[in-house]
N, C-alpha and C positions, 0 to 999 in steps of 0.2 A: 464520564462523570464519576464512575466508581473509582477509577484510578486517581482522579483529582482528590476525592475524599480520602482515599488510602494514603496519599502523600501527606495531606494535612493531619491525619490521625497519627501517622508515623512521626511527624515532626512534634506533635503534642506529646507523644510518649517519650521522645528524646528530651524534650524540655523538662518534663516531669522528673527525669533522671539527671537533670542538671548537665546534660551533655554539652560540651564545648568543642566545636570542630577545630582541628588544627589546619585544615585546608578549606579555603572559602568555597562555597557552592551557592548557586542561585536556584530558586524555585520560580518558574515562569508559568503563570496560569492565565492564558488569554481567555477572553469572553466570547470570541467569535471564530473559533476554530472551524466550525461547520460551514462558515461562509468565507473561507480563505484566510482569515486571520490578519487582514490588513489593518485593523484598528487595535489588535491585541498583540500577537507575536511580532508583527512587523514594527510596531512602535517600541516594543520592549527591546528588540534587536537594535533598532536605531539608537536608543538611549545607551545601551551597553557599548556600542561602537563609539558613540560620542565620548564616552568615559575612557576609551582606550582599552576596554576589556577584551582579552583573548581567553578562550576556554580550552581546557584539555580535551573535553568531549561533551556531548549532549545526549541525553536519553529521553526519548519521547515514546508515545504509544505507537502501535502499528503492526506488531506481529505477536505471536502467541506460542504456547506449547501446543503443538499440532498432534491430534490423535485421530487416526483413521482417514487422513486426507490422501495418502498415497497407497494404492492397492498393494496388498501383500506385505506391507510394513506393519508388523504386529505391535511394535512398541511406540509410545509417543516420543517426540523429540522436540527440542526447543529451536525455533528459528528466530534469530536476531536479524532484523532487516538492516542491511548496511547501505541500502539505497531505496528509493521509492520511484514509482512511475511518474512520468510527466502527464500532462492532460491538455486536451483541446475541447472546448465547447464551441461547436461549429453549427451555425444556422444555415440551412439550405432554404432558398426562397425561389419561387416561381411566380412571375407576373404574367397575367393573361388578360385579354379583353373580356369583361363580364358579359353575360347574356342570360336569356331565359332558358330554363331547363327543358322546355318543350321542343327546342331546336338546338340540341347540344352540338358543339364542335366534335371533331374526331378525337381530340385529346383535350382534357381539362387540366387546370393547374394542379388539382389534386391527383389526377392520374399520372401526370408527368413526375410529380414529386414522389408519389408512392412507388413508381418504378425505380426511381433513383435510390430511394431508401432500401428497397428490396435488393438491389444490386449490392449495396454496401453490406447488408446483412448476410447475403449469400456468398460474399467474397471476403473471407477473413484476411486480415493483415498477415504478412509472412511470419512463419514460425522462426523465432530468433533464439531457440535453445542453443546454449553454448556461448552466447554473447553476454551473459550476466552471471550473478553469483550462484544460480541454481545448479549449474553443473558441478561446482565445488561442493555444494551441499549434498548432492546425490552420491558423489564419490566418498564423502565422509560417512554416509548412511549405508554404503554398499554391504558391509558385513552384517548389518541388521536384517537383511533380506534372506529368505530361504533360497536354496538352489532352484533354478538356474539364475534367478534375478541378481544374486550377489556376483556371479561371474560377469553378467552383462554390464552391471554398473561399475565394476572394477576395471572394465575395458571399454570405456566410452570412446576411445580412439577408433574402435572398430564398430561399436554398436550405437553410436550417437544418433544416426538417422532413425533407427528403430525406437530408441527411447523418446526422441522428440515426437514421434507419431503417437506413442502411447500416452504421453503427457496431454495430448490434445483431447483425449476421450472424456476427461472429467472437466466440468466447467470451471472448477477452481484451479486445478493444475494448468488448464489451458490458459488461464489468465496470467500464469507465471512465465509462459513461453512466447507470448505475443502481445502486441498492442490490441486491446479489445475495442469493439465498436458497439455502442449501446444507444439505440433510439429512445430518447427520454421524453420528448415533447413533439406534438403534431397539432398544428392549428390551421384551420381553413373552413370557410363557409360561414354564412350568417343566416341563411334562409333556405328552406327546402326546395324552392323553385328558382333559385338564382345560381348561375354558374359563378363560382367565386373568382374574383380577380387576382387574389393573392393566396398562396399556400406556403406554409413555413413548417420546417421540421428542425429540431435541435438534436444533434448527435454528440454524445459524450465519448471521447476517445481517451483511454488510459494508456500512455505511451511506454513501451518497453524500454529499459535502460540502454539498449543497443541502438535505439532510433532517436530521431529528433523531431521537433514540431514540423519543420519544413519538409522532412522526408514523408511524414504521415499525411500532411496536406496534399502533397503531390500524388501519393498513392490514392487518396480519396478522390481527387479530381479525375485521375485516370480510370478509376472504377466507375464513377458516375458517367463520365464521357458524354456529357450533354451540355451544350453551350447555353441552353435555356435556363439552366440552374445557376443561380447566384450563390457564391460562397461568402459568408460573413463570419469571421473569427470573433467570437464574443470575448473570449480570453484564452490564454494558452501559456504553458511554460514547459521547458524541457525537463527530462528526468534529472534527478540529482546525481552528483558524482558518487561513486562507490567508495564508502569509507573503509579504512583498513581493518582487517580481521586477523592479522598474523599475531605472532607471539609478542610483538612489541606494541600492539595496539592496546593502550591502557584501558580505555572505556570498554572495548569488547571483552577483554580478559576479565575485568571486574564483573561484568554481567555474567560471563560464563561461570566464574567462581561462585557467585551468589546463586545462580540457577541450580548448580549442582549441590549447593548447601541446602537450599530450601526444598528442592525437588530431587532427593537422592535417587529416585527411581528413574530419572532421565539420564541416559548414557551419552546422548549426542547433543551438542550445541552447534548449530550450523548457521552460516550466513545465508541471507535470502533477500528478497525484494518485497517491499510493501506494495501490494496491489492497489491500495487506496492512496489517498493524499492526506498528509498531515501538514500542520503549519511549521514544522521544523525546517522547511525549505527557506524560511525567512532568516535562519541563523547561519547560513553557509559562509558568511563573511567572518564569523566568530571562531570557527573550528573546522578542521577537516574530518573530525570524528563524530558523525551523527548516527545514533543507533536507535532503533525503534523496537520496543518489546513491552508487552503487557503480561505480567506474570499470572496468567490464568490459562486453563485448558480450553481448547476450542475443538469441537467435533463438527463434522459436516452438517449434522442435523441442526446444530445450534447456529451455524453460520448464517442461515437465512433470517434469523431473528435480529441480526445486527441492522439497525435502522428499520426494522420490520415490526411485525405484530408480537406483542408480549416480550419485548426486549428486557432481559433481566440478568441478574447474577446471583448465585447462591451466597448465603451467609458465610459458609466455609471458604468459598473462593475469595470473597472480600477480605476475610481475615488473613488469608494467605497473601493477598496483595499488600496488606499493611505490614506483615512480617517481612516480605521481600524488600519493600522500601526501607524499613527499619534497619535491616541488615546491610542493604546496598550502600546507604549513606555512610555507615560506619566502615564498611570495606573500602569505600572510595577515599576515606580519610586516613587510611593506613599508608604504609610505605608504597612506592610506585610498583613494586612487585609483591603484592600481598599474598600471605599464606592463608589458605582456607580455614575459617574458624566459625564457630556458631555464636550467636547472640541470643540470650533468652529474653523474651518479652516480659 
């Protein structure tokens, strides 16, 4: 919401200054991003495709200036997400003959399902470190670490197994190296003295870019290993392709330039993966360059407030969002290889 308001306020400031863009750009604000964007971004994308529009790049929310997320890294860095995880909402269901609680069977629908869910929670999906943008990001950050971490990260050809294990220790960095498994809903039972005939659980998987929906489904079935469990895929989609982040990637380089202008204290801009899901996946037919970045600082202690209690943003952070969008639009309107410069609000 804050980023949407910042975009509109930046546009208002540009209009007040009679700004006339030389290069066309679109502002796409869907109303249903939190529920997959099928009536917002998907319809906007379809309209643009019908008009024959192709875009140089797209910028959406999805990553931040990260401060304190990686142990021993003292300085903040900007992570521009060049891909995002896929997802599966999977419902597990057990059907049993109902009965009276005074004479229970050896196993109930709830017990069978609880055991299956427990196996999924206790058996993480495989560590995929090295199969996405994270390895490149850590290599770029290597010199920001003290000894001996700088040596380790500069030689991932040797220390990759060690680093992949270290990344698992923190729940946030763990989400960057594997498909995550989250039990989000559990429904069973209607009365205290009735053995329920049906028990259902919904699992939300966020799929690492190196895996697919079908691979994760097979792994889940192999972990559960119980023919009494029915698998129902409620919805699913594969991870998005990785967008370019080299010197020729216009959108990425414009973001990097603007980040270093607005946040001069940030030395490193690195590619990464968005662990959440955005509605930018509906725009893949319009461009190969989709980047996710929200120009605000994020600390581990504030991460839990996202979609949580007391979700907020400071006035100063909001002002910086406005400044960033104000500069970025003008930088994107410059020559294809823009030179860094400042714009006064």
